[in-house]
Residue, then its C-alpha position, 0 to 999 in steps of 0.5 A: m283551788q284558784s290562785s290568789p288574785t294578788s299573786n304575780t305571773p312570771g314575766k308580767r309586771p306586778i299588778s298595782a292598785p288604782p291610785e284612787l284606792q291607794e289614796r282612800s285607803t290611807r284616810s279614815s272615812p266619816g263614821e269610822w270611829w263608830a265602826r271601830c267601836v262596834a267591832s270592838v264591842i263584838f270582839l270583847a263580847a266574843a272574847a268574854v264568851t270564849l273565856h267563859g267557855g274555856r273555864i267550863m269546858g276545859g276539862g276532859m276524860r282520860m283515854p287509853g293511850g294516855w291522852t285526854m278527850s275534850m268535853m267539847w266532843m262528848v255528849m253530856p247527860g241530858r243532851t243529844a248529839w245535835s245539842t252538842a253540835a249546837m254548843f260546839l258551833l256557838m263556842w267555835q264562832a265566838m272563838m273565831l270572832a275573838m281570834m280572827l276579827p282583829s286580823t280581818w278588820p283591815m279588810l272590812a275597814l278598807y271595804r267601807r272606805v272604798a264603798l263610801f268613796h264610790e258613794s254607795p248607799h249601803a257602805t255600812l250594811g255592806t261591811m256588815l254583810a262582808g264580815a258575816a259572809y267571812f265568818a260564815v266560811w269559818l262556821a262551815f269550817g267549824a261544822a266540818a271540824f265537829s263532824g270529824g272530831f265527834g266521829l273520831s271521838q265516838w269511835a275512840m270511846h268504843a274502841p280502845r285500840v283506836s284510842a291507843l293510836a290517837p297520839r300517833a295520829a295526832g303526831i301525823a296531823l301535826l307533821l302534815a300541818g307543819i309541812y303545809q306551813l312551808t308550801p308555796l300554796k300557804q304563802s300564796c294564800l297568805r299574800h292574799c290576806r296580807e294585801p287587802l288593797l290589791l284584793l279590793s282592786h280586783l274584786w270590788k263590785p258595788g252593792l250588797g251582792g259584791a259585799l257578799r262575794l268579797g266576804l266569801h272569797h276572803g273567808w275562803f282564802c283565809a281558811s285556806c291560809c289558816w287551816a293548819l294553825m286551827l288544826i294545831q289548835i284543835l289538837v292541843g286543846l280546842m278550849n285551851l286558852a293559852a294555846m288559843a291566845a298563841i294561835a291568835a297571835v300567830i295568825a295576826l302576826e302572819k297577816l300584819w307583821k312584815r316578817g309574817p311569811l318567815l314566821s309562818r315557816v318557823v311555826g311550820a318547822a316547830s309543828i313538824a318537830a312537835g309531830i315527830w316528837v309526839f309520834l315517837g313518844 
């Protein structure tokens, strides 16, 4: 993975954003109120779909080893593996929109302001494309998560000994997720997400191609920053609404709160403790 463009090289002066971007980032552009309204409608619709899915898909099947397999990983009567995957990805993307849109909105709003500052004729369309590219990265993450989770769940359903080992495997996964939260790589990716102004000063390119590149780049670093938290979400229960709200709050605070880096370490320590407890339990 390449290093974040916002990170500083030892012995060199910190990179600063151009003055025109700093000034523009503090002022709302014409039409931003409507952009906020559209983003709010998308967020509310995604949250409604997620809440509905949590109610209808919140159950599961008790498995050997004393754990419960979520319905999200099971092929229900009348469905195929492909339709199960499609339903999973639909719910996943709704959940990602509800969880990630509030914390990634500052980047999208800033992109639109800068595009208008440069008199781009595609400022609004470019903002939508950057957002679509960002969430496409998370959709790919969801496809990988489903492939792994579905394969393991099918293995566990046909092999009781494997199922009995699942709690220990979950403990190890929590331990690894917690360790990652404490690494410099996590902090580097987090700095990228916390400094959208410097990101734009490095990656800004006019046109829809530039918007696509920016969205994919930001999505990659965001997924690199948050994969451990999403793993915790999957282990606790993908459609567990309380866990979902807690993880969404942690993600937002990590990115937006001044003590976000400290919070990421606290969450990492808690995940390590939980992993040890689950493994030994």
